[in-house]
C-alpha positions in Angstrom: 0.0 0.0 0.0 2.9 2.4 0.8 4.7 1.8 -2.5 1.9 3.0 -4.8 1.5 6.1 -2.6 5.2 6.8 -2.8 5.2 6.4 -6.6 2.2 8.7 -6.8 3.9 11.3 -4.7 7.0 11.1 -6.8 5.0 11.4 -10.0 3.1 14.4 -8.7 6.3 16.1 -7.5 8.0 15.5 -10.9 5.0 16.8 -12.7 5.0 20.0 -10.6 8.7 20.5 -11.3 8.1 20.1 -15.0 5.3 22.5 -15.1 7.2 25.1 -13.1 10.4 24.6 -15.2 8.4 24.7 -18.5 6.6 27.9 -17.5 9.9 29.7 -16.8 8.6 30.6 -13.3 10.6 30.0 -10.2 8.5 29.6 -7.1 9.6 31.6 -4.1 11.8 30.0 -1.4 8.9 29.4 1.0 6.7 27.7 -1.5 9.7 25.7 -2.8 10.6 24.6 0.7 7.0 23.5 1.3 7.0 21.5 -1.9 10.3 19.8 -1.0 8.9 19.0 2.5 5.7 17.5 1.1 7.6 15.3 -1.4 7.8 11.6 -0.7 11.1 10.4 0.8 13.6 9.2 -1.8 14.5 5.5 -2.2 17.5 4.4 -0.2 19.9 4.5 -3.1 19.0 8.1 -3.9 19.1 9.0 -0.3 22.6 7.6 0.1 23.7 9.5 -3.1 22.3 12.8 -1.7 24.0 12.0 1.6 27.3 11.9 -0.2 26.4 15.2 -1.9 25.8 16.7 1.5 29.3 15.6 2.6 30.8 17.0 -0.5 29.0 20.4 -0.5 28.7 21.0 3.2 31.4 18.8 4.8 34.3 20.9 3.6 33.4 23.6 6.1 31.0 21.8 8.5 30.9 18.6 10.5 27.8 16.5 10.8 27.7 17.7 14.4 27.2 21.2 13.1 24.2 20.0 11.1 22.7 17.9 13.9 23.1 20.7 16.5 21.2 23.1 14.3 18.0 21.3 13.3 15.7 23.1 10.9 12.6 22.4 8.8 12.7 22.5 5.0 12.2 26.3 4.9 15.1 26.8 7.3 17.4 24.6 5.3 16.3 26.4 2.1 17.4 29.7 3.6 20.7 28.1 4.9 21.5 26.5 1.6 20.8 29.7 -0.3 23.0 31.7 2.2 25.8 29.2 1.9 25.6 29.4 -1.9 25.8 33.2 -1.7 28.9 32.8 0.5 30.6 30.6 -2.0 29.4 27.0 -1.5 29.4 25.2 -4.8 25.7 24.1 -5.2 24.4 23.5 -8.7 20.8 24.5 -9.2 19.7 20.9 -9.7 21.3 19.9 -6.4 19.5 22.5 -4.3 16.2 20.8 -3.8 17.6 17.3 -3.1 20.0 18.8 -0.5 17.2 20.7 1.2 15.0 17.6 1.3 17.9 15.5 2.7 18.8 18.0 5.4 15.2 18.5 6.5 14.7 14.7 6.7 17.9 13.9 8.5 18.7 17.1 10.3 15.2 18.5 10.9 13.5 19.1 14.2 12.5 15.9 16.0 
């Protein structure tokens, strides 16, 4: 029962991204963070790949302790990722949303 719901959530999320990308519109950070937070959790392989990306993009300056001692929801992580990118963190546009989702899932408020 959970697998079909997961696939439906992924399909809806991808459809939304295609519509937004095709329209040339960029949702504001708060709406984007809500969409990321509402997305279904990724499969374990994708989650592990994004975990490696977090280590590559964040681990050069921050330890996992820094991340775990500063839990934030998706909106908070979106602001943090955007701020770090402005300060020079190398985050490609297609990496932003997966990073935020991963950080919120693994380093969010409990």
